[in-house]
Steps between C-alpha positions, in 0.01 A plus 500: 500500500469490879446860633771475765549872547130549571520284812528649846863516630473193726347281231752622244787415733354156564497432126857626455616277784407202281754601233849361507780762517564488125134555422490782754801662336334487157184650649705786649605604146144572385455848645592726791197373692592135441855578609377651825268202567775248422746686720260490798482123466870443427625710793301287748680183388838646409688286754474213250661703219863570414634706209817438301663687213693342211744714306626271227435487125164658585359685800233333709347509844369179650234440761522188712205407718373209708162334448398192700864446605616501138726777366401643163658769283423740221711767333457836325753594234585832340555517123526770237215562259760469222569138603130424502443638150793296372361171637201372300423240767435782745309722264259215430414472873237693683668815634327743737569873532519656842692706751683424825418747775383745235832478312554365154413437235572129524361177364447172680475138405399245765510125461377184669866417568497771766710752313427866435681672216503880499616716208641855523671758287788481750527161678707642789252777574222247459667252733529762775129569465429126507704452821325796659161360404568151640653632824203731557247228416638258757646761737823294500865585446729318259627191681743343251708645213662296220759650264640293210603560138322830468558842347716634782445873443120471483498271803716743699228761440237254628712410806554866583126560480419196721743631760303825520176301534592281798771487765615140471450173309512167682691291241684564174669266255738691272683313223731768360718273286372666182605850610822577312563856615658559841326839515159342436574225752582761762179694423289186547669416832429856616126431456474178705613620840144483635466123439501300823601160362711515183601208278777642278666349194743710295821485296662836567791623289851541641467881529182466699660247736800729548316830547162420658501583871128483580378336823254214462261528794193273485303283736611202292739492203561192282772520234582244234796532266672665794851493349504883528443490878845582643573538872452881497169461317390223739561738791278756323210250503354585840185288479305293750517190280771456237530208255781516246595222258759474221756716681877495473540582868766307690519362853721797592237743366240343728748504788546876452124545476441319831764711674323817379170364635665415835624859524148642461449545126205361298260544793190411292611147406286213626569222251759451228570219256808520276607270221879551504806335348622183677338546841737426790340587834832492686650759266186708538535487881874578504578761768137506624388381843220251471313232690471170317163340555323183382135408446381857464120503490427868423249596231641647179372833370552373148192423289661514158757220526414139575810419706583242764718620785830345590527388862800726570449871566743777578354757737662843475427814703510873425663751732149603614416142603279405203562139394479331159517141383711420196494168321552329166229320310474327165270639232503287189865440414618809685595580855333807644617716787216607733475753775201552732506787744341450840523123481 
């Protein structure tokens, strides 16, 4: 075996620089010294890393990195020791014993498919330790969070812990269609306020729709299955970028919304796309002063919808002088109402 740890620090670092990120991660698991050496190397190149968390049928943290202009990925998953002992295919594999940051006990299995399986008495406690380990190793925050078909109560505990660990998360995709309890749904929504860009899918019950009065304030909010988005709830979505599809909003709802904006409400809004029922721009503009303009050449803020602009735009103005362009585009078989502030 090559006596790596006997080398001087510079030579040791030169050798570790030859490892790919997955190999470096596996090396970090060997001991406290190997962890420190790996961390010194990883921190110097951490601009090429991003971390994401998956809360679904299992709990995993993924590491994406770039090598020679190619993006690669490996993941680390938390399991219970009980599940391992009940799966003969796992028991027959080579499993290593170790600790993360001095905590444990835990067991590891690494594979050539760039997956790391970890096993704990309590998979939630173990997953927190795993997240802490990866974040410390790369000196990086969680960048992306996925939530789908998971044990909601355990995942709420993980979300609450993540919120104490870092101030914000860049992007989150939350598919909450499997959450049957309005109370649980509300508890999950309470834990995602620190996400900057949220992609939200949910099927709330009638009581939730009637009683929920929370404000949705994000840098960007995208909602599908937006049948529950009524006019009062739309007004409570004070985001910079707002994309809502599948709504039952009417032209008159949008008309009322624009009048509120003209009178100084929704001051954060920069871009909005709404899929509404039977779009009629003249009904939307009823009672609103506007300037009709053709061949508008402004640049859209939107990066999530591949839309082609109509050549007719309706320029409206707030009482404070801020202008916005409104227009209708076609997305698939649907007409979409668009609003861009400052255009």
